[in-house]
C-alpha positions as CSV (number, residue, x, y, z in Angstrom):
1,X,-0.3,-0.2,-0.1
2,X,1.6,3.6,-1.0
3,X,0.9,5.3,1.9
4,X,1.1,2.5,4.6
5,X,5.0,3.7,5.6
6,X,3.5,7.4,6.2
7,X,0.9,5.6,8.3
8,X,3.2,3.7,10.4
9,X,5.9,6.8,10.7
10,X,2.8,9.1,11.9
11,X,1.8,6.9,14.6
12,X,5.6,6.0,15.8
13,X,5.7,9.7,16.0
14,X,2.2,10.2,18.2
15,X,3.1,7.2,20.5
16,X,6.7,8.4,21.1
17,X,5.0,12.0,21.9
18,X,2.7,10.1,24.1
19,X,5.3,8.1,25.9
20,X,7.8,11.0,26.7
21,X,4.8,13.0,28.7
22,X,3.7,9.6,30.5
23,X,0.7,10.0,29.1
24,X,-1.4,6.6,28.7
25,X,-3.6,6.1,25.4
26,X,-6.8,6.8,27.3
27,X,-5.5,10.0,29.1
28,X,-4.3,11.3,25.4
29,X,-7.3,10.0,23.9
30,X,-8.9,12.1,26.2
31,X,-7.2,15.0,25.8
32,X,-7.8,15.0,22.5
33,X,-11.2,14.8,22.3
34,X,-10.6,11.2,20.3
35,X,-11.9,7.7,21.1
36,X,-9.7,5.4,22.5
37,X,-9.9,3.2,19.7
38,X,-8.9,6.1,17.1
39,X,-6.0,6.6,19.0
40,X,-5.0,3.0,19.4
41,X,-5.4,3.0,15.4
42,X,-3.6,5.8,15.0
43,X,-0.7,5.0,17.0
44,X,-0.6,1.2,15.0
45,X,-0.5,3.0,11.8
46,X,-3.9,1.9,10.4
47,X,-6.0,5.1,10.7
48,X,-6.0,7.6,7.7
49,X,-5.8,10.8,10.4
50,X,-7.3,14.3,9.0
51,X,-5.8,17.2,9.6
52,X,-8.0,18.4,12.0
53,X,-7.3,15.1,14.1
54,X,-4.0,15.6,13.9
55,X,-3.9,19.2,15.0
56,X,-6.1,18.5,18.0
57,X,-3.4,15.6,19.0
58,X,-0.4,18.1,18.8
59,X,-2.6,20.5,20.9
60,X,-2.8,17.6,23.7
61,X,0.3,16.8,23.5
62,X,1.3,20.2,23.6
63,X,3.8,19.8,20.8
64,X,3.9,21.7,16.9
65,X,1.9,19.5,14.5
66,X,5.0,19.9,12.4
67,X,6.4,17.3,15.1
68,X,3.9,14.6,13.8
69,X,3.6,16.0,10.2
70,X,7.3,16.2,9.3
71,X,8.1,13.7,7.9
72,X,11.7,13.2,5.6
73,X,10.9,12.5,1.8
74,X,12.0,9.1,1.9
75,X,9.2,8.2,4.6
76,X,6.6,9.8,2.3
77,X,4.2,7.9,0.6
78,X,4.4,8.2,-3.5
79,X,1.4,10.8,-3.2
80,X,2.9,12.5,-6.8
81,X,4.7,10.8,-9.0
82,X,6.2,13.2,-11.8
83,X,8.0,11.3,-14.7
84,X,10.3,13.5,-16.8
85,X,12.6,13.1,-19.8
86,X,12.7,13.8,-23.5
87,X,9.9,13.2,-25.9
88,X,10.0,9.1,-26.4
89,X,11.1,8.2,-22.9
90,X,7.9,6.2,-22.3
91,X,6.5,8.7,-20.0
92,X,2.6,8.3,-21.2
93,X,3.1,4.4,-21.3
94,X,5.4,3.6,-18.3
95,X,2.9,6.8,-16.2
96,X,-0.2,4.2,-17.5
97,X,1.5,1.4,-16.4
98,X,2.4,3.0,-12.9
99,X,-1.1,4.2,-12.5
100,X,-2.3,1.6,-11.9
101,X,0.0,0.2,-9.8
102,X,-0.7,2.8,-7.6
103,X,-4.4,3.0,-7.8
104,X,-3.9,6.4,-8.6
105,X,-4.8,8.9,-11.9
106,X,-2.3,9.2,-14.8
107,X,-2.4,13.4,-15.3
108,X,-0.2,14.2,-18.8
109,X,0.5,17.5,-18.2
110,X,0.5,18.7,-22.5
111,X,-2.8,17.3,-22.2
112,X,-3.6,20.1,-19.2
113,X,-2.2,22.8,-21.4
114,X,-3.9,22.1,-24.4
115,X,-7.2,22.3,-22.4
116,X,-6.3,25.5,-20.8
117,X,-5.0,27.0,-24.2
118,X,-7.9,25.3,-26.2
119,X,-5.0,24.7,-29.1
120,X,-2.9,21.2,-29.7
121,X,0.4,22.2,-28.7
122,X,1.7,22.4,-32.1
123,X,-0.8,25.0,-32.7
124,X,0.2,26.6,-29.8
125,X,3.5,26.5,-30.5
126,X,3.1,28.1,-33.7
127,X,0.7,30.9,-33.1
128,X,2.4,31.7,-29.5
129,X,5.9,30.5,-29.1
130,X,7.9,28.4,-26.5
131,X,7.4,31.6,-23.8
132,X,3.8,31.1,-23.7
133,X,3.6,27.3,-23.4
134,X,5.9,27.6,-20.5
135,X,3.7,29.9,-19.3
136,X,0.5,27.7,-19.1
137,X,2.7,24.5,-18.5
138,X,3.4,26.1,-14.5
139,X,-0.1,27.4,-14.6
140,X,-1.1,23.9,-15.6
141,X,0.7,22.1,-12.9
142,X,-0.5,24.4,-10.0
143,X,-3.7,23.3,-10.8
144,X,-2.9,20.0,-10.4
145,X,-1.1,20.5,-7.7
146,X,-4.1,22.4,-6.3
147,X,-6.4,19.2,-6.4
148,X,-4.6,17.6,-3.6
149,X,-5.0,13.9,-4.8
150,X,-2.1,12.0,-5.5
151,X,-1.2,10.9,-9.0
152,X,0.9,10.1,-11.7
153,X,1.8,13.0,-14.0
154,X,3.7,12.9,-17.5
155,X,5.3,15.5,-17.8
156,X,6.3,17.5,-21.2
157,X,9.9,16.5,-21.9
158,X,10.9,20.6,-22.0
159,X,9.9,21.2,-18.4
160,X,13.4,21.2,-17.5
161,X,13.9,24.3,-19.5
162,X,12.0,26.1,-17.3
163,X,13.8,26.3,-14.1
164,X,10.9,27.5,-11.8
165,X,8.5,25.1,-12.8
166,X,10.9,22.3,-12.7
167,X,11.7,23.8,-9.3
168,X,8.4,23.7,-7.9
169,X,7.8,20.2,-9.6
170,X,10.7,18.9,-7.7
171,X,9.1,20.4,-4.4
172,X,6.0,18.9,-4.9
173,X,6.5,15.5,-6.5
174,X,8.9,12.3,-6.4
175,X,10.7,13.3,-9.5
176,X,11.7,10.1,-11.8
177,X,13.8,10.7,-14.7
178,X,13.4,7.8,-17.2
179,X,16.4,7.3,-19.1
180,X,17.0,6.4,-22.6
181,X,19.6,6.5,-25.2
182,X,19.3,8.9,-28.3
183,X,18.7,6.2,-30.6
184,X,16.0,4.8,-28.0
185,X,14.4,8.0,-28.1
186,X,14.0,8.6,-32.0
187,X,12.9,4.9,-32.7
188,X,10.5,5.5,-29.7
189,X,8.9,8.2,-31.5
190,X,8.8,6.8,-35.2
191,X,7.5,3.9,-33.6
192,X,4.4,5.9,-32.3
193,X,3.9,7.2,-36.0
194,X,5.3,10.7,-35.4
195,X,7.4,11.7,-38.1
196,X,8.6,15.0,-36.4
197,X,11.9,14.2,-35.8
198,X,12.5,13.3,-39.5
199,X,10.6,16.0,-41.0
200,X,12.9,18.3,-43.2
201,X,15.4,17.7,-40.8
202,X,18.5,15.9,-42.2
203,X,20.8,16.3,-38.7
204,X,17.7,15.2,-36.2
205,X,19.7,12.3,-34.5
206,X,23.0,15.0,-34.0
207,X,20.5,17.8,-32.6
208,X,18.7,15.0,-30.7
209,X,22.1,14.0,-29.1
210,X,23.1,17.8,-28.3
211,X,19.8,18.3,-26.5
212,X,19.7,15.5,-24.5
213,X,23.5,16.0,-23.3
214,X,22.6,19.5,-22.5
215,X,19.5,18.2,-20.6
216,X,21.0,15.6,-18.9
217,X,22.2,17.3,-15.7
218,X,19.0,18.8,-15.6
219,X,17.6,15.8,-15.7
220,X,19.3,14.1,-12.9
221,X,18.8,16.7,-10.9
222,X,15.2,14.3,-10.4
223,X,15.2,12.2,-7.2
224,X,15.7,9.0,-8.8
225,X,17.0,7.8,-12.3
226,X,15.0,4.7,-14.1
227,X,17.1,3.3,-16.9
228,X,14.6,1.7,-19.5
229,X,17.1,0.4,-22.1
230,X,16.2,-3.1,-22.5
231,X,12.9,-3.1,-20.1
232,X,9.4,-3.2,-21.3
233,X,6.9,-0.9,-19.7
234,X,5.9,-3.1,-16.9
235,X,9.4,-3.6,-15.9
236,X,10.1,0.1,-15.9
237,X,6.9,0.7,-14.0
238,X,7.7,-2.2,-11.4
239,X,11.1,-0.6,-11.1
240,X,9.6,2.8,-10.4
241,X,7.4,1.5,-7.8
242,X,10.4,-0.8,-5.9
243,X,12.8,2.6,-6.0
244,X,9.7,4.8,-4.2
245,X,9.4,2.5,-1.5
246,X,10.4,3.6,1.5
247,X,13.0,0.9,2.4
248,X,14.7,1.5,-0.7
249,X,17.9,3.9,-0.9
250,X,19.4,3.3,-4.0
251,X,18.9,6.3,-6.2
252,X,19.6,4.2,-9.0
253,X,18.2,1.4,-10.7
C-alpha cells in the first residue's frame, strides 16, 4: 500500500510524543477528544488521520503540529510521482502502467496545457511560441497540485527548460527521470507514428544527441533515475515502484 509507511511513521511519532509525556492511551485520547480505539489505530499505523485530528493530537501533546507531520521525503508515500524525460522516454506508457500499480490517476501535463490553451501543442507553439507554452505549463502544474490528490504526472519533455516550473515540480512531487539513449528516444517516437524528428531535419539525430546532452544535468537532478534500456513498460513501472518504496535507498536502477 503506497501510504502504509507514512501511516506507520505518523503512528510512531504520536506514540513517542505520548510516552515522552507519560500519558496513557486513554489519557491522550481524552485530552484530544478522540476515542481510545481511534488513537490506538492511529498509533498502530492503521488510521488515515485528518489534519483536524492531527491538530487535536498536537495540541493535547503540547507539541507543534510539525513534530508529527514533518516527515522526511524518503518516508513519504508516493503521493505524486512525476515522470521526466525527453519525448520518446515512455512517460505516457510507463505513466499508465505505474498509475495502475499505485491505484492513482494519470495526469498528462501537456494535455492539461492544451485544455488551457484551447489548442493542440503544435498550434500553440506555432501561434504563441515556447515562452507562452511554459507559462501555461506552470499554470497547469499549479492546477494539478491544487487538486490535492495523489497521482502520476507525465510531464512534457521541455519542463526542465523552465527553471521555476521544474523547481516547483521537484518540491511537490517524487520526480523520476526515464533515461534512454538518443537512439531509443528516436526509435520510440517513430514507432508512435510521429514523423517530426525526420521532417525537414536531416540532422535530427545529431540535434537529439545535443539536446539530451544539454539537458542531462537537469534530468539528473530528479530524485530518482530509472534506466529504461532493454526493459518493457511493465518492468520500468515495477522498477519505479520499488525505487520509491520507503525501504529503498539506492538512487539509481
